[in-house]
N, C-alpha and C positions, 0 to 999 in steps of 0.2 A: 350841143353836139360839136363844139369846136375842138379840134385836135391840134396840139402843138408838134407832135411827132408824126412822121409818115409811117404807116403800116402797110404791109403787102400780103397778098394771099399766102406767100411762103411762111409768114409769121404765124399762121393759124395752127394751134395745137389742139383745138377742140374738135368735137364731132358736131358738125352743123346740122341743124334741123330746120329747113326752110320750106318744107311742104308737110301736109298732114300725113302723107304716105311715109315720109322719113320718121315722123314722130311715132306713128303706129308701129313701125319696125323696131324702134327703140323700146317702146312699152311692151310689145307683145313677143318679140324675139330676143332682143339683146339683154334687156334689164332682168328678165326672169332667170337667165343663165348665169348671172353674176353671183359670185360667192357671197359678197356683201352688197346689198343694194344701197347705192349712195344717196345721201340727202338730196332733195330737189325742191324747187319752187316753180309752180305752174300757175300763171295768172292769165286772165283773158282781158282783152282791150277792145274798144269799139273801132279803132283804126290801126292800120299798120304803122302809121306815123307815130302814134302814142307808144306802141309796143317797141318799136325800134329806138325811139327816144329814151325810153326807160332802160333798155339794154345798154345803149351807148353812154349812159350815165355811170355805168360800172367801170372801175379802173382797169379791168382786164378784157373788156370788149371794145373793139374798134371797127372802123370801116376801112376796108382795104382800098388803097389809092389806085391799084391797078385793075381791080374787078368790081369795086363798089359793093362788095358783099361784106357781111359781118364776119369778123374773125375773133377768136378767143385766144388769149396768151397762155391759158392753162388747159390741162387735160380735163375737159368737161363736155357734157352734152349741152348744147345751147342753141338758141335761135328763136325765130318767130315765124308763124305761118298762119294762113287762113284756115280755120276749122270748118267743118260741115255745119256747125251751129251758127255760122255767120260772124263769129268773133275772131279776132286775131289772138292767138295764144303765144305767150313768151315763156321760155323754159330755161332754167339753169339747173344742172345736176352734176355733182362731182363729189368724189370720195374725200377730198381734202377741203370741202366747204366748211369753214368754221362757223360756230354759232353767231359770232359777232358779224361776220359777213352775211350770213343768212338773214339776220334781223335787219341789217342795212339794206339788203336787196329788197326785202318785203316792203320796207318803208318807201324806197325809191319807186317800186312798182305801184304802190298805193297812191303816191303823190302824182303819178302820171296817169291816174284814172284807171288803174288796174283793179280787177276784181279777182279775189282768190278762187282758184278752181280746185287746187289740191297742193299739198306739200308734205314733206317728211323732214322734220327738224333734226339737225345734227346733234350729236353728243357735245356737251360743253368741253370735253377733253380733246376734240379734234382741233388741230392747228393748221392754218393755211401753210402750204409748202412753198419753199423757195427753191426752184430748180436751176437758177442761174449758175450755181456752183458745180454743175455736172461736168464730168470729163468725157467728152464724146470719143476721144482717142483711145480710151480703155475698152470700148465695145469691140467684141470679137465675132467674126463671121462663124456660123455653125454649119448651115446648109441651105440649099435652095431646091425646092421641088414643086412639081405641078400635080394637082389632084383634080381631074376633070377640067373645068374651065378656070380653076383657081390656081394662082401662083403665089408661093410663099418664100420670102427670104427670111431666114431665122438667124438671129444674133444672140449673144449673151453679154450681160453687163453686170457689174458688181452692185449697182444701186438704181433706184428709180430716177434719181437726178441724172445719172450717166445716160440712162435710156432716153430720157426726154431731151437731153442736150443732143444726142445722136439723131433722134427722130425729127428734131426741130430743123435739121438741115436737109432732110429728105422730103422731096415733093413727089407724091404719087398722083398721076393723072389718069391712069388706066383702071377701068373697072375690074374687079376680081383679082387685084394685085395687092398683096399684103406684105408689109415689112414689120416683123415682130421681133421684139427684144425681150428675152427671158431674163428675169432678175429674181433675187431672193424675196423681193417685195411684191412679186406678181409679174405678169406679162403685160407689156405695153406695145401698142402697134400703131401703124398709120396706113390708111388706105385713101381712096380718092375723096372720101368724105371728111377726113381729118384724122386727128390722133385720138386714141381710146385706150382704156384699160380693160383687159379681159377679166 
């Protein structure tokens, strides 16, 4: 769990799940509404230490120096939490999770004492995306509106990479506040839980 680089809460691009309630919201409300359900890996562990250690072995999961919470450098649902079964569950789910990454994650989880709960293997054709080349300056403001207690800032971008580069600099701390970027590759957003793909 040694880190050579410092990472901070603002570096989080994933949607964190650190309670069973967050996980249930993902499985029962968010995931069923997605056009394509992303591949996922869900393992259970005897302790939070083992679950967190397994996650921190992954190259895109880190511990934030300022908050001590896990962060993810990619747009994924991720995290670990105590389940009502008494086990700690660790999750990674993302539409650009490659088969090679999937297999490596399963191996890491098993080597750290994890027991498979469920998974959905990705197609061999899926390649992990690199979003560091995105141009955040190309993102254009479209509109801002409020609907009940929810506030939305809507932007448009030419690509997923541009959207992620833009959202990477946005930090949302207020509940029910959403920054959404529409792209030809789908809509991407950020709220107080992290970044997500609609």
